[in-house]
N, C-alpha and C positions, 0 to 999 in steps of 0.2 A: 743621308744615312751614316752610321758610325763606320769609321775606318779604322783598321787595326794599326796599333803602334808596334815598336819593336818587341815589346813584352808579349804581346798577343801572338805575333808571328813565331817567336821562339818557343812559346808554349805549345802552339800547334805542331811545329816541327818535331819537338821532343815527343808529343803524344803519338804522332804517326810512327816515329822510330820505334817507340816502346811497343806499339801494337803489332808492328811487322815482326818483331822478335816473338811476341806472344803467340801470334798466328802460326809462325814457323815451328815453335815448340809443340803446338797443338797437332800440327799436320805430321810432325816427326814421331807423335805418340808420347811426348815427354809430359804433356798436360792431358788430364783426363776431361771428359765432357763437362763433369761438374765443376772442375777447376777452371776451365775455359769460359764457362757460362757468365760469371760476373765480369769477366774481361771483356767479352764481346758486347755484353749489354751496355757496358760504359761507353761503347763506341757506336751505338745505334744498330747493332747487328742482331737480327732475329733469325730463327729457323722456321720457316714457313712450310706450307704443305708440300710444295714442289722445289723450292730452292731457298737460299737465304734471302732475307729482305733487309735493306739498308734504309734507314730513316735519317734524313738530312735536316739539319736544323735551319729554319729561315726566320732569325729573330724578328718578331712583331711583323712578319709576313713580307718584309722589304727585299727586293732583289734588284741588282743593276744589270745592264745589258751584258757585261763581261761574264757575270756569274750565270746568266741564263744560257749563254753560248757554251760555257763549261758544263752546265747540266745536259745540254744537247750532245756534247762530246761524250760524256759519261753514258748517256742512254744508248749511244750508237756502238760504243767500244766495250761496254761492260754489261749491258742490258740488252733487251730486245727491241730498242728503238723508242721506248716511251717511259714515262714516270707517271706518278700518281699523286696529285695534290690532296692533302689531308684537311680535315676539319680543324686542325689546329695550325695551320698556316705552314706546314712543313712540306717536304716532298719525299716520296718513298720509290725505291727502285727494287723490283721483285725478282730480278734474275741474276744478280751479280755472283760469281764464283767466289768462294771463300778465299782461295789463295789470291785472288785479285784485289780484295778489299783494301789491304794496306796501300796499294798503289792508287787505287781510287780515292782514298783519304788524302793522299799526297796531292792529287790533282786538285781536290777541293780546297786544301790549304793554300794553293797558289792563288786563289781568288777569294781569300778571306771566308771560307765556309768550312764546316766540320759537321760531325754527327755526335758531338759530345752531349750527354744528358738528354738524348732523345729516347731513351729507354733506361729501364732499371728504376729502383726505388730512390729517386732523387727529385729534385726540382726541375721540371721539364722547361721547354721553350715557353716564354712569356708571349701571350697574344694580345691583340688589341683590334679596335675598329679599323677597317681597311681605309676609311676616309680621314683617319687622323692627320691633322695638319692642313686639310684642304676643306673640311666640312664647314658650310656656312653657319650652322647651329652648334659649333663646338665650343665648349667651356674653355678649353686649352688643349694644345697638342699633347697627347698622351705618350707619344713615342720616346721622348727624353727619359720618362720615368720607367718605361719598359726596358730602356738600355741601363739605367741605374740598377734595376732589378736584376737584369742579366749579369752585370759585372758583380754584383753582390752574391748571387747564387751559384755561379759557375765555379766548381771545384770548392765549393764551401766545405770546410773540413767536418763540420758538425752535422751537415745534412746530406752526406754522400750515401748513407744507407739508412734512410727513413723506413718506417714500417711498410709504406706502399708509395707508389708514384705520387707526384705532387704537382698540380697545375694551377697556374695563376694567370688571370686575365685582368686588363686594365681598360677602362672605357671613360673617354672625355667627351663623347658626343651625346646629344639629346636622345637619339634612337640607339639603343644598345644593339650593335650588330656583331657582339664578340661572345654572346652567350655567357655573359659575365656571372650570372647568378647560379650556374651550374658548374663552377669551378671550385676547386679546394679552397682557394682564396679568390675572391672577386673584388676589385677596387674601382670605385667610381670617383672621378674628380668632382668635387663639390664646393660650392661657395657658402661660407658661413654667414652669420647675421651681420658681421662687420664688412662683408663684401670680399673677404680674403679667400683664395682658393686653396683647399687642402684636399683630403680624401676621406671617403666613407669606406670602410673595409668590412667585407662580409666573409665568413668562413663557413665550412661544413657543407658546401654544395658538391654535387657530383651526380653521375648518372650510373651506368652499369647495373648490377643485380639489384641495388637499392637506390633508386633515384631520389634525390633530395635537392631542394632549393636553399642555397646558402642564407645564413641569418646574419644580421648586423652585429659585429663585435665592437668595432669602433665607429661610433656615429660620426665622429670628425676628428681628424688628426692633422696637425700642420705639416707642410711639406717636409720640414726638417726632421719629422719624426717617422717618415715612412718606413725606412729600414728597421728602426728599433720596434715598431709595431708588428712588422712582418716577422722578425726575428723572435719576438715574444710568442706569437702563435705558433710558429714552427718547434720552438723549444718544448712547448707543452705537448704538442702532437708527438714529437720525436721520443720524449720521455714516457708519455702515457698511451700512445696508440698501441693497438694490439699487434703482436708479432706471431702470435700462436695459431692465427686463422686468417688467411690471406683474404677471405671474403669479408672479414670484419676489420680489416686493417687501415681502411681510409679514414681520413679525418671526419667524414660525415658521421661515421658510426661513432667515433669518440664523442662528437658534439651531442648526438642524440642520446647516448647512453649516460653521459655526464649530466646533461641538461644545460641549455644555453647559459643561464645565469651562473651556474657553478663553472662552467667552462670559461665564461668571461671572467670570473673572479681569479682563476688560475693564470689566465693571460695578463690581466692587469698586475697580479702580483709579480710576474716575470718582468713585465714592462717597467715596473717601478725600479728595477735594478738596471735596466738598459737605458731608460729615458734620460736624455741630456748627456749621454756617454759617447763612446768613440763612434757609434753607429749614426750620430746626429749628421744630417746632410747640411753642409754649409751652402750659402748663397753662391759661392764661387764654384763649388761642385756641380750644382744644379745647372748654373750658367755654362760650365764646361760641356755638360752633356746637351743642353740645348743648342750649343753652337754646332753640333753635327746635324741638326735639323732645321737650318736656315731655309727660307723660301728661296727657290730658284730665281733666275733672272726673268721674271715675267715681263712681258711687253705690255704696252697700253693699248689693249685691243678694243675697248668700249663695249657696249651692250649691243645685244641683238644684231649682229652682222647681216648684211644683206645676202652674203654668200649662203649663209645657214637657211635663212628664210626661204630663199629661192630654191634650194635643194629639197627643203621639206615639202614645198609646194609641188614639186614636179615628180617626186619619187616617193610612192606610197610605201614601199618596202623600207626605205631609209627612215621615213617618218615613224613607222611602227618600231623600228630598232631605237630610234631617238627616244621615243616616248618611254621605253622600257629600260634602256641601257645607259642613258646619260643622266648624271646627277648634278645638282647645283653646286657651284664652287665658290669660295670665299672671295675669290679675285674676280672682278667684272671682265667678261670677255673669255673666260676659261670655264672648262667643265671637266668633271671626273667621269670616265668611261669605264663601264664594268664589261668585261669580255667574258661571254658565256662559253663554258666548255660543256654544254649540256645538249648539243645538237643531237636530234634523234639518230639513234645508231651508234653513238659514241659513249663509251663507258663514262659516267660522271667521275670527274676528277682526273681522268687520264689525260696526259699531254704528250704529244709525239715529239720526236727530235725536230721535225720540220716546224712544227708549231712553236717550239722553244726558240728556235733560230729566228722565225717570223716575229715573235714577240720582242726579241732583242733588237730587231731592226726598227720595229714600230716604236719601241720605247725611246730609241735614239732619235728617231725622226719627229715623234709628236709629243713626247712627255719627259724631256730632260734625262732620258736614259734610264728611268727607273719604273718598276712595276710593283704592285703589292698582291700577295695571295690572300684571299678572302676566306672567312669561316665556311662559306658556302661551296668552296672548291672552285671558285672562279678567280679571275685576275683583273685588277684595276690598273688602268693608265690614269694617273691622278691629276695630271696637268696638261689637258689638251686644249689648244686655242679653239674657240668656237668656229672660227673661220676654216678650220681643217677637219671638222668632224666628218663631212661627207667623204673627203679624201681618205681618212682613216677607216671608215666604214667599208670603202670599196677594197681597201688592202686586206681588211679582215675577211671579206667575202672570198677572196682569193685563196685563203688558207682555211676555209670551212669554219671560221669563227665569228660569223655574223649572226648567230642565233639571237632572236629577240625574245626568248622565253624567260627572262630573268624575273624572279619572285613569283613565277607562275607554277602551276602543278607540275610542268615538265622541268623546272629547275631543281632537280632531285638531288639531295645530299645522300651519298651512298658509300659504304665502306667496301673494300675489295671482296669481302665475303668468302664463301666456300671456294671459289675459283682459285684463291691463293692462300687464305689464312687457315692455319691448322686448328685454330680455336673455333672456327665458324661451324654452326649447326646446319646453315643452309646458304645457297648462293644469293647474293645481292644484285649483281649486275644484270643478269637476264630479267629479273623483276623490274628493275628500273626501265629496261629497254622496252619490256612489254607495255608497261604503262605509258611510256612516251608515245609509242605506236598507237596505243587506244586514243590518245588525246592529241594527235599530231595535226591539229586544225587550229590556225592562228586566230580565227574568229571565235572559236569555242573558249580557247584558253583566254582571250580577252574578256569574254562574257563571264567566265568564272571568277577572274580577278585574282588577287593575291592569295596563294595558298602554298605553305611549305610542307613538303613531303620527304620524309627522312627514312631511310632503309638501313637496318643493321642485320648483319648475318648471325649474331649471337648476343648474349646478354651483356657482353662488355660494351656494347652500345657505341662503337666508333662511329656509327652514322647518326648518332644523337637522336635515335627515334622516339625518345621519351618526350622531347621538346618539339617534335614536328606538328604542325597543326593536323597532319595525317602521319601517324607512325607505323612502320611495318617492321616486325621483328621476326627473324628466322628461328624456328624451333624444330627439335627433333622429336618425332613421334615413331618410336619403334623402328628407327633406321631411316624413316621417310622425311622429307623436307616439307615442313608446313610453315605457315605464316600467321602471326598474330597481329590484328590491326587495333590501333588506338586512335583517339580523336581528342582534340581540345589542347594539345601541348603548344607551348610558345617559348622561345628563348629570349624574348625581347624584355623591356624594362619590367613589364607585368608578367614575369615568367610563370609558367604553369606546366605541370605534368600531365601528359595525355591519359585518358582513361580507356581501359580495354573494352572493345565492343563486345567480345564474347568468345566462343570457340575459334580455334584457328582454322585456316583455309588451305587448300592444296594450292601448288604453284600456278596451275592453269586457271584457277578461280580468281586470282587476285585482280587482273584487269577489270573483270566485270564487277567484283566487289567495290572497287574504286569508283567505277562508273555509277554504281547505285548510290554510293555515298555523296557524290557530286550531284546526282539527280535530286536527292532529298534536300540538299542545300539550296539548289536552284528553285525547288518548290516552297521552301519554307522561309527563304530570306525576305527581309523587308528592304525597301530601297536604300541603297547605299550601305548595306550591312554586309561585312566581310564574312568569309567562311568561319573564321575563328569566333566572330561575334555571334553568328547564328549557332553554332555548337554550344557556346556558353549560354545562350538564351534558352534554347530548346532542350538541352540535355541530350543524352544518347538514345532515348527511347524511339524517336521516329526513324533514326539511322538503323537501329537494331531490327525494327519492324520491317523495313525494306530489304535489308542485307540478308536476313534469315528467313524471309518470306519463302514459302514453298510453292507458291503460285507461279 
């Protein structure tokens, strides 16, 4: 992973010093709320329902053991003993005291972490697939290009005050696990007809009040032209995006109202000015960034070690976990392990101080000291020897992290909702727990198969409910919390937006509604057909008939 140089460290030191002075002036009354607002947002600090919330950047989702231990320290000293992993591979703390935030940021800087550009109308943290660099079906490691984008976008003087927030995702794997098509800019590594690898660039994706799937702006650009292409899109958006209405300020609205072809024409006119200029990436610069992501010191483990096959044969619980949580690796004898934070009774995405420390220990012991945060609010140990998988599983079980519900109905994506967020219309976490308890049967989950269920507490869609196979949205009805259900969404390569079933439901009705939806799927599916495939084939009518039946 990228390591900070002297310039990076000095920059963070100055930023912490600056914010310490700004915070003190606010607490002294020298700065008003409106004056302090942009200053705190530049440092990832929100005002939530019960306390400030600090969002910390985790570039492309990567953390080392030292950083994990620092996050554990922060959770115990400045929060209530836990943090929350987000759908954009960051971590949030929901209870820091305002006066403590500058010191908290100082602690982060000591381990090469910060909260810069995690909020506000700027380019946010660039995300990617959690298996980047180890996936067997990868076109090329996407992380160096995420790092290039991070360095280009951080403190970019032209894009510090965009019309609205701006999110970029990069994907180099065959299966898109970064929700690339619902970002303001989505980037796929792509091979051209000559066999060279470059990029396909989409723009205008996004969720929230107006969900839109991104459209192709650049069918293919060479690696050297990545930044000039991105800059061209951002310049058009910064110049023409609406600032008079925050609900119409995202690039998706600009693309829709301009029309794709007209928008592309504007971008290409801008690109003609930039192409071949100072933003051109040299081979040496790409090689420099690739140098931060070299393979670790893999051992020659061989294939199918007997230690693994023996453990699978004698322990049915381990075998179940292995089939769900262990993914193929590009290196023989190794595996990528996803650690689920969705055990029944635990709020999706929440991670305790003890679990952070355990992850740090396990990362050092089993995976070269590094972990990755996933779009699904889980954690990946990317480089685990197959000979040590059972040993790792036993260690995870000791920390209540051995859940084998990955990619199942209970692997729920969930925002903090009304328990914390001042914007939320309804709670999310109690809904997630109620559904998990309804389906807390390993055999049933295995029979249902892969289903993504996403919950958002409001239309801002932090839980990405639009692209869940099952999506649940909290809505307000005359001061009461109700929930709207949609079916058929997907954040994969063939991205799709879910369609609303019909009228919303009361909180206590939701578990039974989901049970009815699943019952229809099990009745209607053909052999080998997934939940999403069944919904796409049958449409919503059979689900509506069951869910809204009065019998």
